[in-house]
C-alpha positions as CSV (number, residue, x, y, z in Angstrom):
1,M,-11.7,-3.0,2.1
2,K,-12.4,-3.8,5.7
3,A,-11.0,-7.3,5.2
4,F,-7.8,-6.0,3.7
5,D,-7.4,-3.5,6.5
6,K,-7.9,-6.1,9.1
7,A,-5.5,-8.5,7.5
8,N,-3.0,-5.7,7.2
9,A,-3.4,-4.8,10.8
10,I,-2.7,-8.4,11.8
11,A,0.4,-8.6,9.6
12,D,1.7,-5.3,10.9
13,A,1.3,-6.4,14.6
14,L,3.2,-9.6,13.9
15,R,5.9,-7.7,12.0
16,L,6.3,-5.2,14.9
17,E,6.7,-8.1,17.3
18,H,9.6,-9.3,15.3
19,V,11.1,-5.9,15.0
20,D,10.9,-5.4,18.8
21,Y,12.4,-8.9,19.4
22,H,15.3,-8.1,17.1
23,V,16.0,-4.8,18.7
24,A,15.9,-6.3,22.2
25,A,18.3,-9.0,21.0
26,G,20.6,-6.4,19.6
27,A,20.3,-7.9,16.1
28,I,19.2,-4.6,14.5
29,S,19.9,-1.0,15.2
30,Q,17.3,1.6,16.3
31,D,17.6,3.2,12.8
32,A,16.7,-0.1,11.2
33,A,13.9,-0.7,13.6
34,K,12.5,2.7,12.8
35,A,12.5,1.9,9.1
36,L,10.9,-1.5,9.7
37,R,8.1,0.0,11.8
38,T,6.9,2.0,8.8
39,P,3.7,0.3,7.4
40,V,4.6,-1.8,4.3
41,L,1.2,-1.9,2.5
42,Q,-1.5,0.7,2.3
43,H,-4.8,-0.1,0.7
44,G,-7.2,2.2,-1.0
45,I,-7.3,4.6,-3.9
46,K,-5.9,7.6,-2.0
47,A,-2.8,5.7,-0.8
48,N,-2.2,4.2,-4.3
49,R,-3.4,7.0,-6.6
50,K,0.0,7.5,-8.2
51,S,0.5,3.8,-9.0
52,L,-3.0,3.5,-10.4
53,E,-2.6,6.6,-12.6
54,T,0.7,5.2,-13.8
55,A,-1.0,1.9,-14.6
56,A,-3.7,3.7,-16.6
57,Q,-1.0,5.7,-18.5
58,M,0.9,2.5,-19.3
59,S,-2.3,0.8,-20.4
60,L,-2.8,3.6,-22.9
61,E,0.8,3.5,-24.1
62,Q,0.7,-0.2,-24.7
63,G,-2.6,0.0,-26.6
64,L,-4.6,-1.9,-24.0
65,T,-7.1,1.0,-23.7
66,P,-8.1,3.4,-26.5
67,R,-7.8,6.5,-24.3
68,L,-6.4,7.5,-20.9
69,M,-8.9,6.2,-18.3
70,K,-9.5,8.5,-15.3
71,L,-9.8,6.8,-11.9
72,D,-13.3,8.2,-11.4
73,E,-14.3,6.2,-14.5
74,I,-12.8,3.0,-13.2
75,F,-13.8,3.1,-9.6
76,A,-17.1,3.9,-7.8
77,A,-17.2,7.4,-6.2
78,S,-17.3,5.9,-2.7
79,A,-14.1,3.9,-3.4
80,L,-12.2,7.1,-4.4
81,E,-12.4,8.4,-0.8
82,Q,-10.8,5.3,0.6
């Protein structure tokens, strides 16, 4: 998780440099810059709970699992807090 967070921070810093450059050059508006400053990826169970629950539901519907799997059955308790 720490590696993902560090890589994400590096990518965000580079992305923000590009946004600032494009704003300074007049290539994009302040509204576009505001949208582009929003983090693209978020790692962890908390940030992705809805997507993970949807994947579990779809897995059941497609017959890949015999029952709806709860996230606390799939991930360690310590991972659920991240």
